[in-house]
VOKEDO-885647 format. One record per residue (C-alpha): residue number from 0; x, y, z; chain. Coordinates in steps of 0.001 Angstrom, whole numbers, always signed. Example, Ala and Ser with C-alpha at 12.3 -4.5 7.8 and 13.67 -1.06 7.14 Angstrom:
# VOKEDO-885647
<r><n>0</n><X>+12300</X><Y>-4500</Y><Z>+7800</Z><chain>A</chain></r>
<r><n>1</n><X>+13670</X><Y>-1060</Y><Z>+7140</Z><chain>A</chain></r>
***
This chain:
# VOKEDO-885647
<r><n>0</n><X>+102303</X><Y>+23156</Y><Z>-71646</Z><chain>A</chain></r>
<r><n>1</n><X>+102778</X><Y>+19423</Y><Z>-72965</Z><chain>A</chain></r>
<r><n>2</n><X>+105366</X><Y>+19261</Y><Z>-75529</Z><chain>A</chain></r>
<r><n>3</n><X>+103737</X><Y>+18545</Y><Z>-79054</Z><chain>A</chain></r>
<r><n>4</n><X>+104479</X><Y>+15247</Y><Z>-80879</Z><chain>A</chain></r>
<r><n>5</n><X>+107315</X><Y>+14476</Y><Z>-83452</Z><chain>A</chain></r>
<r><n>6</n><X>+104822</X><Y>+13818</Y><Z>-86129</Z><chain>A</chain></r>
<r><n>7</n><X>+103346</X><Y>+17481</Y><Z>-85694</Z><chain>A</chain></r>
<r><n>8</n><X>+107088</X><Y>+18852</Y><Z>-85755</Z><chain>A</chain></r>
<r><n>9</n><X>+107821</X><Y>+16816</Y><Z>-89038</Z><chain>A</chain></r>
<r><n>10</n><X>+104736</X><Y>+17773</Y><Z>-90750</Z><chain>A</chain></r>
<r><n>11</n><X>+105431</X><Y>+21468</Y><Z>-90071</Z><chain>A</chain></r>
<r><n>12</n><X>+109169</X><Y>+21107</Y><Z>-91039</Z><chain>A</chain></r>
<r><n>13</n><X>+107921</X><Y>+19439</Y><Z>-94536</Z><chain>A</chain></r>
<r><n>14</n><X>+105419</X><Y>+22106</Y><Z>-95007</Z><chain>A</chain></r>
<r><n>15</n><X>+108202</X><Y>+24889</Y><Z>-94615</Z><chain>A</chain></r>
<r><n>16</n><X>+110595</X><Y>+23291</Y><Z>-97122</Z><chain>A</chain></r>
<r><n>17</n><X>+107924</X><Y>+23900</Y><Z>-99549</Z><chain>A</chain></r>
<r><n>18</n><X>+106926</X><Y>+27420</Y><Z>-98327</Z><chain>A</chain></r>
<r><n>19</n><X>+108289</X><Y>+28943</Y><Z>-101518</Z><chain>A</chain></r>
<r><n>20</n><X>+106227</X><Y>+26670</Y><Z>-103880</Z><chain>A</chain></r>
<r><n>21</n><X>+103139</X><Y>+25970</Y><Z>-101790</Z><chain>A</chain></r>
<r><n>22</n><X>+102751</X><Y>+28939</Y><Z>-99298</Z><chain>A</chain></r>
<r><n>23</n><X>+99001</X><Y>+27997</Y><Z>-99011</Z><chain>A</chain></r>
<r><n>24</n><X>+99521</X><Y>+24798</Y><Z>-97339</Z><chain>A</chain></r>
<r><n>25</n><X>+102430</X><Y>+25999</Y><Z>-95143</Z><chain>A</chain></r>
<r><n>26</n><X>+100643</X><Y>+28890</Y><Z>-93882</Z><chain>A</chain></r>
<r><n>27</n><X>+97176</X><Y>+27001</Y><Z>-93295</Z><chain>A</chain></r>
<r><n>28</n><X>+98996</X><Y>+24434</Y><Z>-91360</Z><chain>A</chain></r>
<r><n>29</n><X>+100859</X><Y>+27022</Y><Z>-89399</Z><chain>A</chain></r>
<r><n>30</n><X>+97664</X><Y>+28719</Y><Z>-88639</Z><chain>A</chain></r>
<r><n>31</n><X>+96086</X><Y>+25658</Y><Z>-87603</Z><chain>A</chain></r>
<r><n>32</n><X>+98890</X><Y>+24812</Y><Z>-85320</Z><chain>A</chain></r>
<r><n>33</n><X>+99158</X><Y>+28436</Y><Z>-83689</Z><chain>A</chain></r>
<r><n>34</n><X>+95252</X><Y>+28286</Y><Z>-82987</Z><chain>A</chain></r>
<r><n>35</n><X>+95898</X><Y>+24892</Y><Z>-81132</Z><chain>A</chain></r>
<r><n>36</n><X>+98696</X><Y>+26645</Y><Z>-79003</Z><chain>A</chain></r>
<r><n>37</n><X>+96331</X><Y>+29531</Y><Z>-77997</Z><chain>A</chain></r>
<r><n>38</n><X>+93673</X><Y>+27312</Y><Z>-77005</Z><chain>A</chain></r>
<r><n>39</n><X>+95653</X><Y>+25530</Y><Z>-74493</Z><chain>A</chain></r>
<r><n>40</n><X>+95555</X><Y>+28788</Y><Z>-72654</Z><chain>A</chain></r>
<r><n>41</n><X>+92338</X><Y>+30494</Y><Z>-73485</Z><chain>A</chain></r>
<r><n>42</n><X>+89301</X><Y>+29647</Y><Z>-75698</Z><chain>A</chain></r>
<r><n>43</n><X>+89019</X><Y>+31482</Y><Z>-79066</Z><chain>A</chain></r>
<r><n>44</n><X>+85292</X><Y>+31368</Y><Z>-79534</Z><chain>A</chain></r>
<r><n>45</n><X>+83770</X><Y>+34568</Y><Z>-78860</Z><chain>A</chain></r>
<r><n>46</n><X>+87113</X><Y>+36251</Y><Z>-78124</Z><chain>A</chain></r>
<r><n>47</n><X>+88532</X><Y>+39582</Y><Z>-79739</Z><chain>A</chain></r>
<r><n>48</n><X>+91699</X><Y>+38449</Y><Z>-81358</Z><chain>A</chain></r>
<r><n>49</n><X>+94098</X><Y>+41143</Y><Z>-83004</Z><chain>A</chain></r>
<r><n>50</n><X>+96515</X><Y>+39583</Y><Z>-85545</Z><chain>A</chain></r>
<r><n>51</n><X>+99504</X><Y>+42005</Y><Z>-85925</Z><chain>A</chain></r>
<r><n>52</n><X>+101558</X><Y>+41554</Y><Z>-89291</Z><chain>A</chain></r>
<r><n>53</n><X>+99335</X><Y>+38590</Y><Z>-90122</Z><chain>A</chain></r>
<r><n>54</n><X>+100294</X><Y>+39063</Y><Z>-93820</Z><chain>A</chain></r>
<r><n>55</n><X>+97502</X><Y>+37763</Y><Z>-96312</Z><chain>A</chain></r>
<r><n>56</n><X>+95269</X><Y>+36502</Y><Z>-93432</Z><chain>A</chain></r>
<r><n>57</n><X>+95812</X><Y>+32819</Y><Z>-92918</Z><chain>A</chain></r>
<r><n>58</n><X>+95861</X><Y>+33324</Y><Z>-89163</Z><chain>A</chain></r>
<r><n>59</n><X>+92932</X><Y>+35534</Y><Z>-88889</Z><chain>A</chain></r>
<r><n>60</n><X>+90936</X><Y>+33143</Y><Z>-91237</Z><chain>A</chain></r>
<r><n>61</n><X>+91820</X><Y>+30169</Y><Z>-88861</Z><chain>A</chain></r>
<r><n>62</n><X>+90709</X><Y>+32170</Y><Z>-85828</Z><chain>A</chain></r>
<r><n>63</n><X>+87363</X><Y>+33169</Y><Z>-87176</Z><chain>A</chain></r>
<r><n>64</n><X>+86850</X><Y>+29632</Y><Z>-88164</Z><chain>A</chain></r>
<r><n>65</n><X>+87185</X><Y>+28642</Y><Z>-84473</Z><chain>A</chain></r>
<r><n>66</n><X>+84593</X><Y>+31376</Y><Z>-83730</Z><chain>A</chain></r>
<r><n>67</n><X>+86868</X><Y>+34431</Y><Z>-82714</Z><chain>A</chain></r>
<r><n>68</n><X>+85994</X><Y>+37969</Y><Z>-83724</Z><chain>A</chain></r>
<r><n>69</n><X>+89323</X><Y>+38251</Y><Z>-85463</Z><chain>A</chain></r>
<r><n>70</n><X>+90856</X><Y>+41556</Y><Z>-87027</Z><chain>A</chain></r>
<r><n>71</n><X>+94049</X><Y>+41773</Y><Z>-89307</Z><chain>A</chain></r>
<r><n>72</n><X>+96568</X><Y>+44628</Y><Z>-89209</Z><chain>A</chain></r>
<r><n>73</n><X>+99136</X><Y>+44406</Y><Z>-91596</Z><chain>A</chain></r>
<r><n>74</n><X>+101459</X><Y>+47309</Y><Z>-93072</Z><chain>A</chain></r>
<r><n>75</n><X>+102164</X><Y>+46124</Y><Z>-96323</Z><chain>A</chain></r>
<r><n>76</n><X>+99629</X><Y>+46322</Y><Z>-99129</Z><chain>A</chain></r>
<r><n>77</n><X>+101107</X><Y>+43700</Y><Z>-101206</Z><chain>A</chain></r>
<r><n>78</n><X>+100738</X><Y>+41172</Y><Z>-98466</Z><chain>A</chain></r>
<r><n>79</n><X>+97136</X><Y>+42015</Y><Z>-97788</Z><chain>A</chain></r>
<r><n>80</n><X>+96372</X><Y>+41389</Y><Z>-101559</Z><chain>A</chain></r>
<r><n>81</n><X>+98656</X><Y>+38324</Y><Z>-101905</Z><chain>A</chain></r>
<r><n>82</n><X>+95447</X><Y>+36285</Y><Z>-101982</Z><chain>A</chain></r>
<r><n>83</n><X>+93538</X><Y>+38050</Y><Z>-104491</Z><chain>A</chain></r>
<r><n>84</n><X>+92399</X><Y>+40950</Y><Z>-102120</Z><chain>A</chain></r>
<r><n>85</n><X>+92295</X><Y>+42113</Y><Z>-98657</Z><chain>A</chain></r>
<r><n>86</n><X>+90001</X><Y>+40005</Y><Z>-96018</Z><chain>A</chain></r>
<r><n>87</n><X>+87054</X><Y>+41711</Y><Z>-94534</Z><chain>A</chain></r>
<r><n>88</n><X>+88052</X><Y>+43381</Y><Z>-91627</Z><chain>A</chain></r>
<r><n>89</n><X>+91552</X><Y>+43906</Y><Z>-92541</Z><chain>A</chain></r>
<r><n>90</n><X>+93306</X><Y>+47253</Y><Z>-91763</Z><chain>A</chain></r>
<r><n>91</n><X>+96404</X><Y>+48739</Y><Z>-93195</Z><chain>A</chain></r>
<r><n>92</n><X>+98303</X><Y>+49603</Y><Z>-90125</Z><chain>A</chain></r>
<r><n>93</n><X>+101718</X><Y>+49870</Y><Z>-88416</Z><chain>A</chain></r>
<r><n>94</n><X>+102424</X><Y>+47776</Y><Z>-85676</Z><chain>A</chain></r>
<r><n>95</n><X>+103990</X><Y>+50315</Y><Z>-83769</Z><chain>A</chain></r>
<r><n>96</n><X>+100775</X><Y>+52482</Y><Z>-83441</Z><chain>A</chain></r>
<r><n>97</n><X>+97780</X><Y>+50390</Y><Z>-83876</Z><chain>A</chain></r>
<r><n>98</n><X>+94417</X><Y>+52160</Y><Z>-84421</Z><chain>A</chain></r>
<r><n>99</n><X>+92829</X><Y>+50543</Y><Z>-81402</Z><chain>A</chain></r>
<r><n>100</n><X>+91753</X><Y>+51775</Y><Z>-77970</Z><chain>A</chain></r>
<r><n>101</n><X>+93816</X><Y>+50428</Y><Z>-74880</Z><chain>A</chain></r>
<r><n>102</n><X>+92548</X><Y>+46995</Y><Z>-73831</Z><chain>A</chain></r>
<r><n>103</n><X>+90638</X><Y>+46330</Y><Z>-77086</Z><chain>A</chain></r>
<r><n>104</n><X>+91715</X><Y>+42815</Y><Z>-77481</Z><chain>A</chain></r>
<r><n>105</n><X>+91317</X><Y>+39557</Y><Z>-75521</Z><chain>A</chain></r>
<r><n>106</n><X>+94403</X><Y>+38025</Y><Z>-77391</Z><chain>A</chain></r>
<r><n>107</n><X>+97033</X><Y>+39921</Y><Z>-79286</Z><chain>A</chain></r>
<r><n>108</n><X>+98645</X><Y>+37667</Y><Z>-81766</Z><chain>A</chain></r>
<r><n>109</n><X>+101982</X><Y>+38297</Y><Z>-83661</Z><chain>A</chain></r>
<r><n>110</n><X>+103550</X><Y>+35406</Y><Z>-85813</Z><chain>A</chain></r>
<r><n>111</n><X>+107177</X><Y>+35740</Y><Z>-87152</Z><chain>A</chain></r>
<r><n>112</n><X>+107075</X><Y>+39734</Y><Z>-87194</Z><chain>A</chain></r>
<r><n>113</n><X>+109311</X><Y>+40745</Y><Z>-84234</Z><chain>A</chain></r>
<r><n>114</n><X>+112538</X><Y>+39938</Y><Z>-86472</Z><chain>A</chain></r>
<r><n>115</n><X>+111226</X><Y>+42502</Y><Z>-89058</Z><chain>A</chain></r>
<r><n>116</n><X>+111032</X><Y>+45402</Y><Z>-86842</Z><chain>A</chain></r>
<r><n>117</n><X>+113734</X><Y>+47905</Y><Z>-85965</Z><chain>A</chain></r>
<r><n>118</n><X>+112408</X><Y>+48422</Y><Z>-82586</Z><chain>A</chain></r>
<r><n>119</n><X>+111153</X><Y>+45363</Y><Z>-80899</Z><chain>A</chain></r>
<r><n>120</n><X>+110512</X><Y>+46946</Y><Z>-77397</Z><chain>A</chain></r>
<r><n>121</n><X>+108306</X><Y>+49578</Y><Z>-78805</Z><chain>A</chain></r>
<r><n>122</n><X>+106367</X><Y>+46853</Y><Z>-80861</Z><chain>A</chain></r>
<r><n>123</n><X>+105949</X><Y>+44541</Y><Z>-77895</Z><chain>A</chain></r>
<r><n>124</n><X>+104798</X><Y>+47831</Y><Z>-75798</Z><chain>A</chain></r>
<r><n>125</n><X>+101869</X><Y>+48353</Y><Z>-78554</Z><chain>A</chain></r>
<r><n>126</n><X>+100796</X><Y>+44578</Y><Z>-78367</Z><chain>A</chain></r>
<r><n>127</n><X>+100721</X><Y>+44975</Y><Z>-74688</Z><chain>A</chain></r>
<r><n>128</n><X>+98734</X><Y>+48115</Y><Z>-74769</Z><chain>A</chain></r>
<r><n>129</n><X>+95697</X><Y>+47018</Y><Z>-76917</Z><chain>A</chain></r>
<r><n>130</n><X>+95498</X><Y>+43748</Y><Z>-74904</Z><chain>A</chain></r>
<r><n>131</n><X>+92985</X><Y>+43949</Y><Z>-71909</Z><chain>A</chain></r>
<r><n>132</n><X>+94020</X><Y>+42965</Y><Z>-68515</Z><chain>A</chain></r>
<r><n>133</n><X>+94107</X><Y>+39275</Y><Z>-68063</Z><chain>A</chain></r>
<r><n>134</n><X>+94345</X><Y>+38776</Y><Z>-71882</Z><chain>A</chain></r>
<r><n>135</n><X>+96945</X><Y>+36825</Y><Z>-73629</Z><chain>A</chain></r>
<r><n>136</n><X>+99840</X><Y>+38126</Y><Z>-75918</Z><chain>A</chain></r>
<r><n>137</n><X>+101197</X><Y>+35482</Y><Z>-78389</Z><chain>A</chain></r>
<r><n>138</n><X>+104538</X><Y>+36374</Y><Z>-79990</Z><chain>A</chain></r>
<r><n>139</n><X>+106976</X><Y>+34140</Y><Z>-81944</Z><chain>A</chain></r>
<r><n>140</n><X>+109950</X><Y>+35171</Y><Z>-84114</Z><chain>A</chain></r>
<r><n>141</n><X>+112992</X><Y>+33642</Y><Z>-85736</Z><chain>A</chain></r>
<r><n>142</n><X>+116119</X><Y>+34767</Y><Z>-84080</Z><chain>A</chain></r>
<r><n>143</n><X>+119190</X><Y>+35717</Y><Z>-86031</Z><chain>A</chain></r>
<r><n>144</n><X>+121518</X><Y>+32840</Y><Z>-84924</Z><chain>A</chain></r>
<r><n>145</n><X>+118734</X><Y>+30338</Y><Z>-85617</Z><chain>A</chain></r>
<r><n>146</n><X>+119498</X><Y>+27824</Y><Z>-88661</Z><chain>A</chain></r>
<r><n>147</n><X>+116509</X><Y>+29990</Y><Z>-90273</Z><chain>A</chain></r>
<r><n>148</n><X>+117890</X><Y>+33214</Y><Z>-88930</Z><chain>A</chain></r>
<r><n>149</n><X>+118741</X><Y>+34534</Y><Z>-92444</Z><chain>A</chain></r>
<r><n>150</n><X>+115556</X><Y>+33417</Y><Z>-93992</Z><chain>A</chain></r>
<r><n>151</n><X>+115743</X><Y>+32726</Y><Z>-97502</Z><chain>A</chain></r>
<r><n>152</n><X>+119504</X><Y>+32988</Y><Z>-97378</Z><chain>A</chain></r>
<r><n>153</n><X>+119856</X><Y>+30785</Y><Z>-94468</Z><chain>A</chain></r>
<r><n>154</n><X>+122145</X><Y>+29099</Y><Z>-93186</Z><chain>A</chain></r>
<r><n>155</n><X>+124811</X><Y>+31074</Y><Z>-95130</Z><chain>A</chain></r>
<r><n>156</n><X>+124089</X><Y>+33967</Y><Z>-92804</Z><chain>A</chain></r>
<r><n>157</n><X>+126416</X><Y>+32687</Y><Z>-90441</Z><chain>A</chain></r>
<r><n>158</n><X>+129097</X><Y>+33611</Y><Z>-92769</Z><chain>A</chain></r>
<r><n>159</n><X>+127727</X><Y>+37113</Y><Z>-92972</Z><chain>A</chain></r>
<r><n>160</n><X>+124685</X><Y>+38606</Y><Z>-94205</Z><chain>A</chain></r>
<r><n>161</n><X>+126181</X><Y>+40297</Y><Z>-97166</Z><chain>A</chain></r>
<r><n>162</n><X>+127968</X><Y>+37306</Y><Z>-98343</Z><chain>A</chain></r>
<r><n>163</n><X>+124731</X><Y>+35305</Y><Z>-97760</Z><chain>A</chain></r>
<r><n>164</n><X>+122790</X><Y>+37753</Y><Z>-100001</Z><chain>A</chain></r>
<r><n>165</n><X>+125355</X><Y>+37574</Y><Z>-102654</Z><chain>A</chain></r>
<r><n>166</n><X>+125205</X><Y>+33853</Y><Z>-102760</Z><chain>A</chain></r>
<r><n>167</n><X>+121629</X><Y>+33776</Y><Z>-102806</Z><chain>A</chain></r>
<r><n>168</n><X>+121727</X><Y>+36341</Y><Z>-105965</Z><chain>A</chain></r>
<r><n>169</n><X>+124203</X><Y>+34039</Y><Z>-107908</Z><chain>A</chain></r>
<r><n>170</n><X>+122300</X><Y>+30927</Y><Z>-107029</Z><chain>A</chain></r>
<r><n>171</n><X>+118801</X><Y>+32150</Y><Z>-107994</Z><chain>A</chain></r>
<r><n>172</n><X>+119321</X><Y>+35063</Y><Z>-110359</Z><chain>A</chain></r>
<r><n>173</n><X>+117358</X><Y>+37411</Y><Z>-108086</Z><chain>A</chain></r>
<r><n>174</n><X>+117823</X><Y>+39478</Y><Z>-105053</Z><chain>A</chain></r>
<r><n>175</n><X>+116912</X><Y>+38156</Y><Z>-101780</Z><chain>A</chain></r>
<r><n>176</n><X>+113651</X><Y>+39532</Y><Z>-100080</Z><chain>A</chain></r>
<r><n>177</n><X>+115402</X><Y>+40364</Y><Z>-96918</Z><chain>A</chain></r>
<r><n>178</n><X>+118179</X><Y>+42811</Y><Z>-96414</Z><chain>A</chain></r>
<r><n>179</n><X>+119795</X><Y>+42902</Y><Z>-92825</Z><chain>A</chain></r>
<r><n>180</n><X>+119090</X><Y>+46072</Y><Z>-91107</Z><chain>A</chain></r>
<r><n>181</n><X>+116341</X><Y>+47067</Y><Z>-93617</Z><chain>A</chain></r>
<r><n>182</n><X>+113581</X><Y>+44801</Y><Z>-93276</Z><chain>A</chain></r>
<r><n>183</n><X>+115207</X><Y>+41746</Y><Z>-91203</Z><chain>A</chain></r>
<r><n>184</n><X>+117285</X><Y>+42653</Y><Z>-87933</Z><chain>A</chain></r>
<r><n>185</n><X>+119422</X><Y>+40561</Y><Z>-85808</Z><chain>A</chain></r>
<r><n>186</n><X>+117318</X><Y>+39782</Y><Z>-82727</Z><chain>A</chain></r>
<r><n>187</n><X>+118259</X><Y>+37264</Y><Z>-80194</Z><chain>A</chain></r>
<r><n>188</n><X>+116696</X><Y>+35237</Y><Z>-77291</Z><chain>A</chain></r>
<r><n>189</n><X>+118512</X><Y>+36328</Y><Z>-74401</Z><chain>A</chain></r>
<r><n>190</n><X>+117631</X><Y>+40194</Y><Z>-74504</Z><chain>A</chain></r>
<r><n>191</n><X>+114115</X><Y>+39439</Y><Z>-75226</Z><chain>A</chain></r>
<r><n>192</n><X>+113665</X><Y>+37095</Y><Z>-72362</Z><chain>A</chain></r>
<r><n>193</n><X>+115312</X><Y>+39580</Y><Z>-70045</Z><chain>A</chain></r>
<r><n>194</n><X>+113266</X><Y>+42409</Y><Z>-71321</Z><chain>A</chain></r>
<r><n>195</n><X>+109877</X><Y>+40426</Y><Z>-70990</Z><chain>A</chain></r>
<r><n>196</n><X>+110553</X><Y>+39225</Y><Z>-67599</Z><chain>A</chain></r>
<r><n>197</n><X>+111652</X><Y>+42593</Y><Z>-66429</Z><chain>A</chain></r>
<r><n>198</n><X>+108372</X><Y>+44533</Y><Z>-67430</Z><chain>A</chain></r>
<r><n>199</n><X>+105844</X><Y>+45148</Y><Z>-64741</Z><chain>A</chain></r>
<r><n>200</n><X>+102726</X><Y>+44916</Y><Z>-67176</Z><chain>A</chain></r>
<r><n>201</n><X>+102984</X><Y>+41328</Y><Z>-68059</Z><chain>A</chain></r>
<r><n>202</n><X>+103646</X><Y>+37906</Y><Z>-66978</Z><chain>A</chain></r>
<r><n>203</n><X>+105440</X><Y>+35133</Y><Z>-68992</Z><chain>A</chain></r>
<r><n>204</n><X>+103180</X><Y>+32155</Y><Z>-69009</Z><chain>A</chain></r>
<r><n>205</n><X>+105430</X><Y>+30278</Y><Z>-71458</Z><chain>A</chain></r>
<r><n>206</n><X>+108684</X><Y>+30697</Y><Z>-73105</Z><chain>A</chain></r>
<r><n>207</n><X>+109494</X><Y>+27836</Y><Z>-75270</Z><chain>A</chain></r>
<r><n>208</n><X>+110844</X><Y>+26674</Y><Z>-78859</Z><chain>A</chain></r>
<r><n>209</n><X>+107849</X><Y>+26970</Y><Z>-81189</Z><chain>A</chain></r>
<r><n>210</n><X>+108581</X><Y>+23920</Y><Z>-83170</Z><chain>A</chain></r>
<r><n>211</n><X>+110634</X><Y>+21484</Y><Z>-80982</Z><chain>A</chain></r>
<r><n>212</n><X>+108762</X><Y>+18360</Y><Z>-80085</Z><chain>A</chain></r>
<r><n>213</n><X>+110574</X><Y>+17614</Y><Z>-76862</Z><chain>A</chain></r>
<r><n>214</n><X>+112313</X><Y>+19845</Y><Z>-74142</Z><chain>A</chain></r>
<r><n>215</n><X>+110693</X><Y>+22931</Y><Z>-75834</Z><chain>A</chain></r>
<r><n>216</n><X>+111069</X><Y>+25126</Y><Z>-72614</Z><chain>A</chain></r>
<r><n>217</n><X>+114296</X><Y>+23828</Y><Z>-71313</Z><chain>A</chain></r>
<r><n>218</n><X>+116232</X><Y>+24621</Y><Z>-74535</Z><chain>A</chain></r>
<r><n>219</n><X>+115524</X><Y>+28226</Y><Z>-73934</Z><chain>A</chain></r>
<r><n>220</n><X>+117087</X><Y>+28350</Y><Z>-70421</Z><chain>A</chain></r>
<r><n>221</n><X>+120445</X><Y>+27628</Y><Z>-71667</Z><chain>A</chain></r>
<r><n>222</n><X>+122474</X><Y>+30722</Y><Z>-72574</Z><chain>A</chain></r>
<r><n>223</n><X>+124497</X><Y>+30394</Y><Z>-75497</Z><chain>A</chain></r>
<r><n>224</n><X>+122920</X><Y>+27083</Y><Z>-76867</Z><chain>A</chain></r>
<r><n>225</n><X>+119363</X><Y>+28609</Y><Z>-77002</Z><chain>A</chain></r>
<r><n>226</n><X>+120472</X><Y>+31108</Y><Z>-79798</Z><chain>A</chain></r>
<r><n>227</n><X>+120966</X><Y>+28376</Y><Z>-81868</Z><chain>A</chain></r>
<r><n>228</n><X>+118806</X><Y>+25460</Y><Z>-80837</Z><chain>A</chain></r>
<r><n>229</n><X>+115605</X><Y>+27250</Y><Z>-80179</Z><chain>A</chain></r>
<r><n>230</n><X>+115071</X><Y>+28007</Y><Z>-83816</Z><chain>A</chain></r>
<r><n>231</n><X>+111951</X><Y>+29952</Y><Z>-83087</Z><chain>A</chain></r>
<r><n>232</n><X>+111073</X><Y>+31380</Y><Z>-79922</Z><chain>A</chain></r>
<r><n>233</n><X>+107426</X><Y>+31208</Y><Z>-78810</Z><chain>A</chain></r>
<r><n>234</n><X>+106405</X><Y>+33672</Y><Z>-76042</Z><chain>A</chain></r>
<r><n>235</n><X>+102994</X><Y>+33490</Y><Z>-74225</Z><chain>A</chain></r>
<r><n>236</n><X>+102524</X><Y>+36601</Y><Z>-72028</Z><chain>A</chain></r>
<r><n>237</n><X>+99528</X><Y>+37737</Y><Z>-69835</Z><chain>A</chain></r>
<r><n>238</n><X>+98576</X><Y>+41358</Y><Z>-69472</Z><chain>A</chain></r>
<r><n>239</n><X>+98834</X><Y>+42261</Y><Z>-65791</Z><chain>A</chain></r>
<r><n>240</n><X>+95744</X><Y>+44382</Y><Z>-64021</Z><chain>A</chain></r>
***
């Protein structure tokens, strides 16, 4: 996969800075970018795409715009109704146990969900299960030691999660949305890469920084540095026969 442009990275970064005040623009841009990434490996038109943990449906909407048969599976009712109501074809479901037959999807998609699950290996296994042999699994997540690892409390999470939450409350007057060990977990790059490379049911097509405009694959190969510099790991996996 050819490294994207600096312009693309800057556009996404500016959108992220306004995510709290303009989430519609932020997630619409991210959905378009994610669909572009997927289409480097497989056509979306006519494909069955399962969007796991897709929130209010920006990604599902973009996949459908490109001709995919896309379905949203989201465990949080509030997220499903964040844009006024659940989309057609949306299902309230837990990513650990999707109400789908084995091999039902051509593409299984999960954006920025893995850091929010307590058992990432079981979650990944479920994504693989519902993907047909030869199909793709797209997984991206923000690792804990990334500058964004603490989400809204970043980068103060480097000084400790509790201290970062207390600082956020003092500064904003409200509690942080995420609590380490409850709905945010300290997931890292190295253990996840070792796990997916050791699996017998998938091959790793790509492992790269999702947003870097250059050396996006190289940075994930350097132990230690990758835990900070990757920012957000993108995995493209292919289900084995």
